[in-house]
Backbone as CSV, one residue per row, in Angstrom:
resi,resn,N_x,N_y,N_z,CA_x,CA_y,CA_z,C_x,C_y,C_z
1,MET,0.806,-1.148,-0.002,-0.033,-0.005,-0.012,0.850,1.250,0.020
2,GLY,0.549,2.306,-0.743,1.316,3.540,-0.878,1.191,4.438,0.280
3,THR,1.851,5.520,0.115,1.885,6.551,1.150,0.494,7.199,1.314
4,LYS,0.160,7.268,2.582,-1.144,7.875,2.970,-1.069,9.405,2.814
5,LYS,-2.196,10.044,2.438,-2.178,11.403,2.280,-3.155,12.067,3.324
6,ILE,-2.668,13.191,3.831,-3.500,14.024,4.774,-3.774,15.374,4.161
7,ASP,-5.074,15.680,4.119,-5.552,16.966,3.685,-5.877,17.821,4.935
8,ILE,-5.415,19.038,4.942,-5.798,19.943,6.089,-6.688,20.977,5.413
9,VAL,-7.946,21.043,5.847,-8.858,22.067,5.389,-8.800,23.214,6.313
10,ILE,-8.642,24.384,5.736,-8.458,25.670,6.510,-9.451,26.675,5.985
11,PRO,-10.613,26.909,6.585,-11.436,28.000,6.213,-10.829,29.396,6.494
12,CYS,-10.872,30.317,5.586,-10.275,31.611,5.801,-11.232,32.726,5.476
13,PHE,-11.387,33.614,6.442,-12.061,34.940,6.233,-11.195,36.011,6.880
14,ASN,-10.685,36.822,5.962,-9.788,37.898,6.375,-8.596,37.353,7.278
15,GLU,-7.893,36.437,6.706,-6.795,35.734,7.366,-5.445,36.020,6.623
16,ALA,-5.279,37.164,5.967,-4.138,37.426,5.243,-2.799,37.340,6.062
17,LYS,-2.890,37.744,7.297,-1.685,37.628,8.187,-1.445,36.192,8.614
18,CYS,-2.331,35.341,8.482,-2.152,33.985,8.977,-1.834,32.904,7.923
19,VAL,-2.221,33.140,6.670,-2.137,32.113,5.630,-0.684,31.577,5.635
20,ASP,0.299,32.416,5.516,1.650,31.993,5.381,2.171,31.333,6.694
21,LEU,1.777,31.914,7.826,2.215,31.398,9.078,1.733,29.928,9.304
22,ILE,0.477,29.642,9.015,-0.030,28.302,9.226,0.601,27.329,8.219
23,TYR,0.874,27.809,7.018,1.523,27.011,5.997,2.935,26.570,6.575
24,ASP,3.674,27.587,6.985,5.051,27.332,7.458,5.038,26.354,8.653
25,ALA,4.053,26.557,9.613,3.992,25.634,10.747,3.619,24.218,10.320
26,LEU,2.770,24.087,9.324,2.361,22.743,8.919,3.473,22.070,8.105
27,LYS,4.100,22.883,7.242,5.263,22.334,6.519,6.329,21.786,7.438
28,LYS,6.650,22.535,8.468,7.635,22.164,9.394,7.264,20.867,10.091
29,LEU,5.949,20.762,10.512,5.454,19.499,11.135,5.602,18.351,10.217
30,PHE,5.224,18.475,8.971,5.320,17.308,8.065,6.730,16.971,7.705
31,GLU,7.572,17.964,7.627,9.042,17.620,7.336,9.745,16.998,8.448
32,LYS,9.451,17.391,9.670,10.177,16.845,10.884,9.546,15.727,11.532
33,ARG,8.247,15.671,11.623,7.570,14.704,12.489,6.612,13.750,11.710
34,LEU,6.177,14.159,10.513,5.233,13.342,9.810,5.694,13.084,8.348
35,SER,6.959,12.829,8.234,7.554,12.749,6.866,7.071,11.535,6.061
36,GLY,6.473,10.629,6.732,5.927,9.422,6.039,4.674,9.609,5.341
37,TYR,4.092,10.828,5.439,2.712,11.125,4.896,2.879,12.133,3.715
38,ASP,2.158,11.996,2.740,1.940,12.975,1.702,0.911,13.976,2.314
39,TRP,0.907,15.260,1.938,0.009,16.209,2.566,-0.295,17.350,1.628
40,SER,-1.450,17.950,1.875,-1.743,19.237,1.232,-2.707,20.047,2.187
41,ILE,-2.574,21.381,1.962,-3.421,22.265,2.654,-4.453,22.755,1.701
42,PHE,-5.692,22.704,2.059,-6.797,23.106,1.237,-7.400,24.321,1.898
43,TYR,-7.000,25.535,1.432,-7.567,26.789,1.967,-8.888,27.034,1.242
44,ILE,-9.857,27.451,2.090,-11.208,27.840,1.556,-11.325,29.294,1.851
45,ASP,-11.231,30.073,0.825,-11.446,31.613,1.014,-12.875,31.905,1.001
46,ASP,-13.366,32.400,2.159,-14.771,32.610,2.379,-15.138,34.082,2.125
47,GLY,-14.912,34.527,0.892,-15.365,35.885,0.534,-14.626,37.019,1.310
48,ARG,-13.320,36.871,1.422,-12.531,37.820,2.261,-12.773,39.283,1.842
49,GLN,-12.411,40.171,2.747,-12.399,41.605,2.470,-10.954,42.161,2.584
50,ASP,-9.984,41.333,2.635,-8.591,41.794,2.717,-7.831,41.052,1.562
51,ASP,-6.555,40.886,1.635,-5.837,40.295,0.589,-5.464,38.778,0.903
52,THR,-6.321,38.093,1.592,-6.171,36.690,1.900,-5.935,35.858,0.605
53,LEU,-6.821,36.069,-0.395,-6.770,35.272,-1.620,-5.400,35.473,-2.267
54,GLU,-4.896,36.668,-2.278,-3.604,36.913,-2.951,-2.463,36.136,-2.254
55,HIS,-2.533,36.071,-0.915,-1.549,35.292,-0.183,-1.669,33.806,-0.569
56,ILE,-2.890,33.303,-0.625,-3.089,31.896,-0.949,-2.647,31.597,-2.368
57,VAL,-2.958,32.434,-3.335,-2.577,32.202,-4.701,-1.096,32.285,-4.863
58,LYS,-0.447,33.119,-4.104,1.079,33.155,-4.185,1.673,31.897,-3.650
59,LEU,1.102,31.411,-2.495,1.597,30.074,-1.951,1.347,28.956,-2.909
60,SER,0.131,28.975,-3.517,-0.190,27.900,-4.369,0.737,27.850,-5.661
61,SER,1.185,28.946,-6.063,2.077,29.007,-7.168,3.490,28.562,-6.914
62,SER,3.939,28.845,-5.623,5.299,28.387,-5.256,5.334,27.061,-4.546
63,GLU,4.222,26.650,-3.994,4.136,25.324,-3.278,2.985,24.471,-3.841
64,SER,2.900,24.479,-5.159,1.720,23.841,-5.761,1.459,22.425,-5.323
65,ALA,2.507,21.668,-4.952,2.223,20.256,-4.612,1.578,20.156,-3.260
66,HIS,1.596,21.225,-2.457,1.015,21.184,-1.090,-0.077,22.140,-0.834
67,VAL,-0.433,23.019,-1.775,-1.445,24.068,-1.509,-2.495,23.981,-2.636
68,ARG,-3.722,23.846,-2.145,-4.915,23.991,-3.020,-5.793,25.039,-2.391
69,TYR,-6.688,25.563,-3.213,-7.681,26.484,-2.670,-8.968,26.540,-3.460
70,PHE,-9.942,27.035,-2.725,-11.280,27.298,-3.370,-11.674,28.652,-2.847
71,SER,-12.232,29.442,-3.702,-12.623,30.853,-3.323,-14.064,31.128,-3.618
72,PHE,-14.700,31.526,-2.535,-16.105,31.993,-2.710,-16.213,33.382,-3.183
73,ALA,-17.242,33.751,-3.969,-17.425,35.112,-4.476,-17.889,36.058,-3.412
74,ARG,-18.460,35.561,-2.377,-18.880,36.284,-1.182,-18.792,35.444,0.049
75,ASN,-19.032,36.100,1.214,-18.983,35.378,2.477,-20.264,34.492,2.623
76,PHE,-20.042,33.231,2.803,-21.094,32.298,3.022,-21.116,31.750,4.433
77,GLY,-20.055,32.015,5.194,-19.955,31.528,6.606,-19.020,30.399,6.755
78,LYS,-18.526,30.233,7.932,-17.471,29.188,8.214,-18.010,27.757,7.943
79,GLU,-19.263,27.521,8.217,-19.809,26.185,8.031,-19.798,25.864,6.503
80,SER,-20.238,26.816,5.671,-20.172,26.519,4.273,-18.735,26.331,3.817
81,ALA,-17.771,27.103,4.369,-16.376,26.901,3.944,-15.907,25.500,4.319
82,ILE,-16.270,25.111,5.589,-15.870,23.789,6.031,-16.469,22.692,5.163
83,TYR,-17.723,22.820,4.856,-18.461,21.829,4.011,-17.745,21.699,2.650
84,ALA,-17.405,22.844,2.052,-16.745,22.865,0.717,-15.433,22.171,0.767
85,GLY,-14.654,22.409,1.917,-13.341,21.793,2.016,-13.464,20.306,2.195
86,LEU,-14.368,19.878,3.023,-14.590,18.451,3.308,-15.118,17.711,2.075
87,GLU,-15.990,18.416,1.329,-16.599,17.782,0.119,-15.558,17.591,-0.986
88,ASN,-14.524,18.535,-1.009,-13.570,18.423,-2.086,-12.244,17.840,-1.710
89,ALA,-12.007,17.552,-0.423,-10.737,16.912,-0.022,-10.660,15.500,-0.524
90,ASP,-9.540,15.070,-0.903,-9.293,13.716,-1.445,-8.268,12.974,-0.701
91,GLY,-7.863,13.382,0.470,-6.845,12.631,1.212,-7.464,11.402,1.884
92,ASP,-6.563,10.503,2.300,-6.997,9.335,3.113,-7.451,9.755,4.486
93,TYR,-6.940,10.882,4.940,-7.333,11.531,6.203,-7.545,12.980,5.991
94,VAL,-8.507,13.544,6.641,-8.806,14.991,6.511,-8.900,15.608,7.874
95,ALA,-8.166,16.678,8.090,-8.203,17.422,9.289,-8.793,18.842,9.049
96,LEU,-9.346,19.368,9.995,-9.852,20.772,9.989,-9.113,21.630,10.903
97,MET,-8.621,22.775,10.481,-7.889,23.681,11.338,-8.333,25.113,11.048
98,ASP,-8.284,25.933,12.121,-8.415,27.371,11.992,-7.118,27.932,11.496
99,ALA,-7.187,29.027,10.763,-6.007,29.684,10.166,-5.174,30.492,11.225
100,ASP,-5.798,30.832,12.328,-5.154,31.773,13.169,-4.133,31.218,14.190
101,LEU,-3.855,29.916,14.019,-2.872,29.221,14.914,-3.164,29.256,16.395
102,GLN,-4.450,29.500,16.724,-4.859,29.410,18.130,-4.607,28.028,18.732
103,HIS,-4.748,27.045,17.821,-4.330,25.683,18.219,-3.206,25.271,17.307
104,PRO,-1.977,25.396,17.784,-0.800,25.160,16.933,-0.782,23.749,16.420
105,PRO,-0.278,23.606,15.225,-0.131,22.230,14.658,0.953,21.448,15.400
106,ARG,0.682,20.201,15.704,1.586,19.313,16.324,1.138,17.908,16.025
107,LYS,2.101,16.979,16.116,1.844,15.606,15.751,0.858,15.033,16.818
108,PRO,-0.351,14.531,16.474,-1.214,13.919,17.415,-0.630,12.710,18.106
109,SER,-0.899,12.526,19.376,-0.261,11.500,20.053,-0.671,10.059,19.656
110,PHE,-1.805,9.924,18.960,-2.211,8.645,18.565,-1.506,8.238,17.247
111,MET,-0.749,9.055,16.537,-0.047,8.676,15.285,1.202,7.965,15.662
112,SER,1.478,6.962,14.936,2.611,6.049,15.306,3.964,6.514,14.626
113,THR,3.879,7.334,13.592,5.169,7.634,12.868,5.927,8.723,13.605
């Protein structure tokens, strides 16, 4: 059986300051502690009023193997963003995280790698 893939769905509304920070934290986690997994971050832009989408697009162009995104034309709410992310995720495992790093990424204790 091949490498398992983890998708991290991150709903974003006016998170321009956090998009790069959460990417860097998750990249470090996967490189140092979860290197046995393939991974991607699936940002859901929920009709932002700042330059969140520009940050996401820039990341996706430089880190295309690990960054995907979906952008709403207007704000539909966090639940709709979560639903869109979960509906479109294709990993073997899917995690949901907030963009603001209130809950910092770290290897879950139940994972054996």
